[in-house]
C-alpha atoms as one frame of an Amber mdcrd trajectory, in Angstrom:
protein
 131.000  70.480  76.630 128.282  71.131  74.062 128.869  69.996  70.486 129.192
  73.207  68.447 130.053  71.581  65.102 127.835  72.863  62.395 126.470  75.820
  64.428 125.732  79.012  62.527 127.999  81.868  63.174 126.273  84.918  64.751
 125.699  87.703  62.205 122.528  89.711  62.999 123.800  92.373  65.366 121.500
  95.208  63.960 124.253  97.736  64.348 122.041 100.337  62.687 119.341 100.097
  65.384 120.175 101.737  68.739 118.956  99.864  71.786 115.947 101.573  73.284
 116.025 102.963  76.781 112.337 103.321  77.463 110.796 105.206  80.362 108.368
 103.348  82.563 104.839 104.613  82.082 103.902 105.172  85.778 104.565 108.553
  87.412 107.677 108.512  89.609 108.467 104.842  88.898 111.187 104.999  86.244
 114.119 104.305  88.632 112.543 101.316  90.327 113.873  97.783  89.921 112.579
  95.543  87.156 110.594  93.268  89.558 108.841  96.173  91.212 107.940  97.676
  87.841 106.623  94.317  86.714 104.448  94.060  89.781 103.139  97.602  89.271
 102.387  96.842  85.601  99.985  94.086  86.838  98.207  96.569  89.010  98.101
  99.516  86.536  96.951  98.753  83.025  99.901  99.466  80.673  97.587 100.856
  77.945  95.611 103.319  80.045  98.072 103.737  82.925  95.108 103.372  85.324
  93.741 100.780  87.711  90.342  99.627  89.050  91.011  98.064  92.449  88.352
  96.090  94.265  88.709  96.695  97.994  87.434  93.842 100.182  89.812  94.181
 103.140  87.272  95.911 105.396  86.884  92.876 107.635  90.300  93.332 109.234
  88.791  95.990 111.541  85.000  96.001 110.748  84.258  92.290 110.712  81.652
  90.860 108.228  80.262  94.180 106.997  77.301  94.331 104.580  78.290  92.723
 101.305  81.327  90.955 102.736  79.543  88.322 104.825  80.665  85.682 102.341
  83.636  86.671 100.179  83.535  83.311  98.367  79.881  83.941  97.357  79.716
  87.701  96.925  83.243  88.755  95.910  84.914  85.922  93.993  82.482  86.289
  91.010  83.507  89.955  90.714  87.245  89.348  90.492  87.433  88.891  86.693
  86.041  92.412  86.181  88.636  94.181  88.387  92.324  94.866  87.711  93.319
  94.234  91.306  91.906  92.731  94.421  92.843  94.415  97.731  92.391  91.810
 100.489  93.761  90.336 103.730  95.828  87.177 103.799  93.240  85.196 105.752
  90.470  85.879 103.228  92.873  85.250 100.374  94.015  81.895 101.559  90.553
  80.637 102.638  88.173  82.008  99.999  89.972  83.118  96.788  90.747  80.386
  94.211  94.509  79.995  93.736  94.074  80.012  89.911  93.027  83.716  90.078
  95.177  85.658  87.603  94.393  89.131  88.854  96.950  91.236  90.780  96.632
  91.025  94.576  97.349  93.900  96.932  97.712  92.613 100.427  96.583  94.398
 103.611  99.612  94.161 105.940  98.736  96.448 108.876  96.291  95.884 111.648
  95.934  95.621 115.413  92.805  97.700 116.148  89.079  97.277 115.710  86.166
  99.603 115.162  85.610  99.294 118.964  88.947 101.029 119.805  91.254 103.747
 118.491  91.836 102.776 114.792  95.074 104.631 114.462  96.708 102.243 116.910
  97.915 100.095 114.073 101.199  98.302 113.376 102.609  95.859 110.844 100.655
  92.633 111.073 102.102  90.655 108.137 105.711  89.771 107.358 106.974  90.492
 103.863 107.965  86.803 103.531 104.318  85.881 103.714 103.474  88.482 101.065
 106.134  86.881  98.812 104.814  83.456  99.606 101.362  84.617  98.486 102.774
  86.029  95.273 101.122  89.410  95.742 101.900  92.595  93.731 101.902  95.134
  96.522 101.493  95.624 100.290  98.969  98.070 101.697  99.879  99.996 104.853
  97.514 102.352 106.676  98.961 105.749 107.604  97.236 108.090 110.057  98.706
 111.520 109.557  97.567 113.869 112.279  96.225 111.095 114.530  97.128 110.005
 118.038  99.403 107.281 116.651 100.715 109.109 113.643 104.373 108.393 114.507
 104.053 104.560 114.723 101.975 104.308 111.530 104.402 106.404 109.498 107.323
 104.391 110.718 105.443 101.148 109.981 105.146 102.335 106.429 108.853 103.147
 106.152 109.777  99.759 107.504 107.548  98.034 104.927 109.034 100.283 102.148
 112.552  99.191 103.182 111.548  95.479 103.086 109.765  96.029  99.789 112.808
  97.558  98.187 114.837  94.629  99.378 112.542  92.143  97.589 111.048  94.126
  94.795 107.605  94.523  96.326 105.737  97.848  96.053 104.187  99.524  99.036
 100.786 101.221  98.923 100.379 103.870 101.553  96.707 104.303 102.547  96.031
 107.712 104.059  93.406 107.219 106.733  91.165 110.074 107.952  89.764 110.043
 111.435  86.262 111.278 112.123  87.579 114.495 113.642  90.061 115.346 110.883
  89.456 118.014 108.264  89.097 116.549 104.788  90.493 119.319 102.547  93.226
 119.746  99.948  95.731 121.081 102.433  95.460 118.027 104.643  95.624 115.562
 101.691  98.568 117.362 100.171 100.374 116.902 103.463  99.427 113.237 103.988
 100.107 112.051 100.447 103.349 113.982 100.126 104.640 112.495 103.421 103.880
 109.027 102.192 105.597 109.565  98.836 108.639 111.389 100.343 109.238 108.474
 102.674 109.195 105.933  99.804 105.706 104.612  99.120 105.454 103.543  95.442
 101.797 104.692  95.239  99.230 106.272  97.525  95.553 105.725  98.191  93.584
 108.729  99.408  90.147 110.387  99.393  88.729 112.516  96.547  87.684 116.051
  97.466  85.591 118.303  95.260  87.869 121.356  95.722  91.577 121.335  95.061
  92.063 117.634  94.361  94.186 118.488  91.258  96.675 120.130  93.647  96.889
 116.893  95.633  97.697 114.799  92.560 100.101 117.363  91.044 102.115 117.767
  94.261 102.443 114.017  94.921 105.351 112.510  92.904 103.892 108.991  92.734
 100.499 107.757  91.417  97.362 108.358  93.539  94.314 106.096  93.555  91.161
 107.219  95.307  89.170 105.403  97.986  85.529 104.761  97.178  84.474 105.570
 100.753  80.900 105.103 101.888  78.183 103.787  99.623  76.865 106.471  97.237
  74.151 106.379  94.590  75.693 104.835  91.461  75.664 108.023  89.403  77.368
 109.884  92.242  80.074 107.228  92.613  80.697 107.263  88.837  80.889 111.064
  88.860  83.400 110.988  91.668  85.617 108.485  89.809  85.355 110.579  86.618
  86.333 113.808  88.299  89.210 112.113  90.109  90.603 110.710  86.897  90.260
 114.009  85.102  92.046 115.719  87.957  95.044 113.455  87.914  94.200 110.230
  89.776  95.710 107.000  88.392  92.754 104.903  89.381  90.168 103.999  92.038
  90.039 101.545  94.870  86.296 100.960  95.395  84.628  98.538  97.775  81.261
  99.375  99.107  80.273 101.258  96.018  80.770  97.956  94.146  79.791  95.075
  96.448  76.913  97.009  98.037  75.432  97.932  94.710  72.352  96.081  93.572
  74.264  95.039  90.409  77.961  94.762  91.342  79.256  93.432  88.033  77.415
  96.114  86.078  78.819  98.729  88.405  82.388  97.379  88.014  82.041  97.517
  84.234  80.733 101.064  84.368  83.623 102.137  86.637  86.059 100.506  84.261
  84.605 102.529  81.367  85.173 105.756  83.301  88.676 104.878  84.402  90.128
 103.121  81.365  88.015 104.493  78.496  87.508 108.078  79.761  83.734 107.580
  79.563  81.500 110.298  80.976  79.549 109.517  84.177  76.236 109.834  82.304
  77.229 107.296  79.617  78.701 104.977  82.219  75.470 105.172  84.245  73.493
 104.330  81.117  75.774 101.297  80.704  75.189 100.302  84.322  71.381 100.620
  83.958  71.366  98.633  80.737  73.494  95.825  82.162  71.446  95.773  85.315
  68.210  95.347  83.379  69.708  92.648  81.199  70.672  90.707  84.255  67.078
  90.848  85.545
């Protein structure tokens, strides 16, 4: 038994100060467990409430696409400038230094390649491995309206159940096939299904008309996909409009690592997302940083 002789009697109970019951800052996340909120707070900046995710998981169905031939050479130097790295477990284990302090979102679905029907996906990673890798969320592809819609939606719900058991958020990624209509009506449907079935946040595409109806009707945070490579000013404009219309961040890949100045582009995107900078000012920043590098 501990020796308590001479110990000071407790006296500072601050009875005049009520204990705070603070709301969590992320949309739709207040009732989540502490561990899940903590993981989300590593993905979404607590000051701005936004995130800049760097997506480098394309190889799981595309192989070594342009800019991702060598993740250790091309991507690892970019990690300090992103909030979150979205990656596969194979690339994480083999090419990302273990002392990386950035949040990791792990791709956990797969099973198809660009040579076949992409919607024929299923869970490809067990949650125990996600926990073993100390990641902050698991990314599940969902193909609403596709040939394999049913199995991808149920894959997401199974991962949500496992995530709730262990305090691990699930990111639902709404995929769009080449024959699907990309409009507000479709994205309202796809994002709402993912949120209603338990995803803690959703990744989807930005559209120029009606995107604010997508974000307002989805009860959890939405981050936008960067999509195909655009001119830098166009990518910055897309990010700016998405944030102004309710997005909680961006998950850009090709618009970062296929840029001629990836670090400069990441900094410019951060200015738009976290500092509410205009696309024009952010592009000036990008141009200046690019020239300084040269």
